[in-house]
C-alpha positions as CSV (number, residue, x, y, z in Angstrom):
1,M,0.0,0.0,0.0
2,K,1.3,3.4,-1.0
3,P,2.1,5.7,2.0
4,K,-0.2,8.7,2.4
5,I,2.2,11.6,2.9
6,S,2.5,14.7,0.7
7,P,5.9,15.8,-0.6
8,A,5.5,18.9,1.5
9,E,4.9,17.0,4.7
10,Y,7.8,14.6,3.9
11,R,10.1,17.5,3.3
12,T,9.1,19.3,6.6
13,I,10.0,16.2,8.6
14,L,13.1,15.4,6.6
15,E,14.5,18.9,7.1
16,A,14.1,18.5,10.9
17,L,16.4,15.4,11.0
18,E,20.1,15.6,11.8
19,L,22.0,12.4,11.9
20,S,23.5,12.0,15.4
21,T,25.0,8.5,15.4
22,L,24.8,5.0,14.0
23,F,26.2,1.8,15.3
24,V,25.9,-2.0,15.3
25,I,23.8,-3.3,18.2
26,E,23.6,-7.0,17.2
27,L,25.7,-9.2,14.9
28,N,25.4,-12.9,14.3
29,S,27.1,-15.0,11.6
30,K,27.2,-18.7,10.9
31,L,29.0,-20.9,8.4
32,K,27.7,-24.4,7.9
33,E,30.7,-26.2,6.4
34,N,28.7,-29.3,5.5
35,T,26.7,-27.3,3.0
36,A,29.7,-25.4,1.5
37,S,29.6,-24.8,-2.2
38,D,31.1,-22.5,-4.8
39,R,27.7,-21.9,-6.3
40,L,26.0,-19.8,-3.7
41,S,23.1,-17.4,-4.4
42,F,22.2,-14.9,-1.8
43,K,19.1,-13.3,-0.4
44,I,18.8,-10.1,1.7
45,D,15.8,-9.2,3.9
46,E,15.5,-5.8,5.5
47,S,13.2,-4.4,8.2
48,N,13.1,-1.6,10.7
49,T,11.3,-0.2,13.7
50,F,11.4,3.3,15.1
51,V,10.4,5.3,18.1
52,Q,10.3,9.1,18.6
53,E,11.3,10.2,22.1
54,N,11.1,14.0,22.6
55,N,13.7,15.4,20.1
56,L,15.2,12.1,19.2
57,L,14.3,9.6,16.5
58,K,15.7,6.1,17.2
59,I,15.6,3.6,14.4
60,I,16.5,-0.1,14.6
61,Y,17.4,-1.3,11.0
62,S,17.9,-5.0,10.5
63,Y,19.5,-6.9,7.6
64,K,19.2,-10.7,7.2
65,F,21.7,-12.1,4.7
66,S,21.7,-15.8,3.6
67,A,23.7,-17.5,0.9
68,K,22.9,-21.1,-0.2
69,D,23.4,-23.6,-2.9
70,D,20.0,-23.9,-4.5
71,S,20.3,-27.7,-4.6
72,K,20.5,-27.8,-0.8
73,D,17.9,-27.1,1.9
74,E,20.0,-25.1,4.4
75,A,21.9,-21.8,4.0
76,T,25.6,-22.2,4.0
77,I,26.1,-18.6,5.3
78,T,23.8,-16.5,7.4
79,I,24.6,-13.1,8.7
80,N,22.2,-11.0,10.7
81,V,22.9,-7.5,11.8
82,K,21.0,-4.7,13.5
83,Y,22.0,-1.1,13.4
84,T,20.8,1.7,15.6
85,V,20.5,5.0,13.9
86,V,19.7,8.1,16.0
87,Y,18.6,11.4,14.6
88,T,18.1,14.6,16.5
89,L,15.0,16.5,15.6
90,T,15.8,20.2,15.2
91,K,12.1,21.2,15.0
92,E,8.9,20.1,16.6
93,V,7.6,17.4,14.2
94,I,5.8,14.1,14.6
95,V,7.5,11.3,12.7
96,T,4.7,9.2,11.2
97,K,4.7,5.7,9.9
98,D,4.0,7.0,6.4
99,F,7.1,9.2,6.6
100,M,9.2,6.2,7.8
101,T,8.0,4.0,5.0
102,V,9.2,6.5,2.4
103,F,12.3,7.5,4.4
104,S,13.4,3.9,4.8
105,D,13.0,3.2,1.1
106,L,14.7,6.3,-0.2
107,T,17.2,7.4,2.5
108,L,17.8,5.1,5.4
109,G,18.5,2.0,3.3
110,M,20.9,4.0,1.1
111,L,22.7,5.4,4.2
112,L,23.3,2.0,5.8
113,W,24.0,0.0,2.6
114,P,27.8,0.8,2.4
115,Y,28.2,-0.3,6.0
116,F,26.3,-3.5,5.4
117,R,28.2,-4.2,2.1
118,E,31.5,-3.8,3.9
119,L,30.4,-6.0,6.8
120,I,29.2,-8.8,4.4
121,T,32.4,-8.6,2.3
122,N,34.7,-8.8,5.3
123,T,32.8,-11.5,7.1
124,I,32.5,-13.8,4.1
125,Y,36.2,-13.4,3.3
126,R,37.0,-14.3,6.9
127,M,34.9,-17.4,6.5
128,G,37.3,-18.5,3.7
129,Y,35.2,-17.6,0.7
130,P,36.3,-15.3,-2.1
131,Q,35.4,-11.6,-1.8
132,L,31.8,-10.9,-2.5
133,V,30.8,-7.5,-3.6
134,L,27.1,-6.8,-3.1
135,P,25.5,-5.0,-6.0
136,L,24.7,-1.3,-6.1
137,R,21.5,-0.6,-4.3
138,K,19.0,0.9,-6.7
139,K,16.0,1.2,-4.5
């Protein structure tokens, strides 16, 4: 379902946001050697939650990465990471779910993608696999 927020409303909230910090709050990786293969395809799922507390917007953004040989049932590699992203609100605004839907798709995912790409590349390399460079994010 398409979010119901006007461009003007979106811009008003967006202009009130100043990035304060971002950091990893949870990281889990697993390699199942018995399913190892050199023909892995990968899947990435993303989700987020947010809470506005006074002049702060706190977002938990999660990525779930899995790589598997399509001929096998279980994933060979799984990497789950959660980031906390904190924005300071410079004006009195109420961050709505509709705003966050658009903001997540257009801005937040793009902000975190380079961090996630680097984490995946390094983790997979440390698992003994060749370097994997995730594609350019176009959404």
